[in-house]
C-alpha positions in Angstrom: -24.5 5.7 3.3 -25.6 7.8 6.3 -23.8 10.9 7.6 -22.3 9.0 10.6 -20.8 6.3 8.3 -19.4 9.0 6.0 -17.8 10.8 8.9 -16.2 7.6 10.2 -14.8 6.9 6.7 -13.3 10.4 6.6 -11.4 9.7 9.8 -9.7 6.6 8.6 -6.2 6.9 7.4 -4.7 5.0 4.5 -1.5 2.9 4.6 0.8 1.8 1.9 1.7 -1.8 2.3 4.4 -4.0 0.7 4.2 -7.7 0.1 6.4 -9.8 2.4 9.7 -11.1 1.1 11.4 -14.4 1.7 14.0 -16.6 0.1 11.4 -18.0 -2.2 9.9 -14.6 -3.0 12.8 -12.1 -2.9 10.7 -9.5 -4.8 7.6 -10.0 -2.6 4.8 -12.5 -2.3 1.7 -10.6 -3.6 -0.4 -13.7 -2.9 0.2 -13.6 0.9 -2.6 -12.5 3.2 -2.6 -8.8 3.8 -2.0 -9.5 7.5 1.5 -10.6 6.5 2.3 -7.5 4.4 4.7 -4.9 5.7 3.2 -1.5 6.5 5.1 1.7 5.6 5.1 4.1 8.6 3.3 7.0 6.8 -0.4 7.4 7.2 -2.1 9.1 4.3 -5.3 11.2 4.5 -7.1 9.3 1.7 -6.6 6.6 -0.9 -5.9 9.2 -3.6 -3.0 10.7 -1.7 -1.5 7.2 -1.0 -1.8 6.2 -4.6 -0.3 9.5 -5.8 2.8 8.9 -3.6 3.1 5.4 -4.9 2.8 6.5 -8.5 5.3 9.3 -7.9 7.8 6.7 -6.7 7.2 4.5 -9.6 7.7 7.4 -12.1 11.0 8.3 -10.4 12.3 4.8 -10.5 11.1 4.5 -14.1 13.0 7.7 -15.0 16.1 6.2 -13.4 15.6 3.0 -15.5 15.2 0.9 -12.4 12.7 -1.6 -13.9 13.1 -4.3 -11.3 12.2 -1.8 -8.6 9.3 -0.5 -10.6 7.9 -4.1 -10.8 8.2 -4.4 -7.0 6.6 -1.0 -6.4 3.6 -1.9 -8.6 2.8 -4.6 -6.1 2.4 -2.1 -3.3 -1.2 -1.4 -2.3 -3.0 1.3 -0.5 -5.5 0.1 2.1 -7.6 1.7 4.8 -5.9 1.5 8.2 -9.0 -0.2 9.6 -9.2 -2.8 6.9 -10.1 -6.1 8.7 -7.8 -8.0 6.4 -4.8 -6.3 8.1 -5.7 -7.9 11.5 -3.3 -10.5 12.7 
């Protein structure tokens, strides 16, 4: 990786995305293409920060014994904002 490529990667934000829901998939369709997933409005500095926030939310729900919500949150993914799979 050259320096220019590393600098470009450092400027990319990270998004937390949720699988789309529907009547057939009320808890989210994790098999749907990423372009159909729902983006959360927050942009994170890096993947580690995004995953940390996701894990915090899962721990909080787990502590409140919200197992259905924990299963839903575990489907959430962190992806780079410029990931080509997000393009519609």
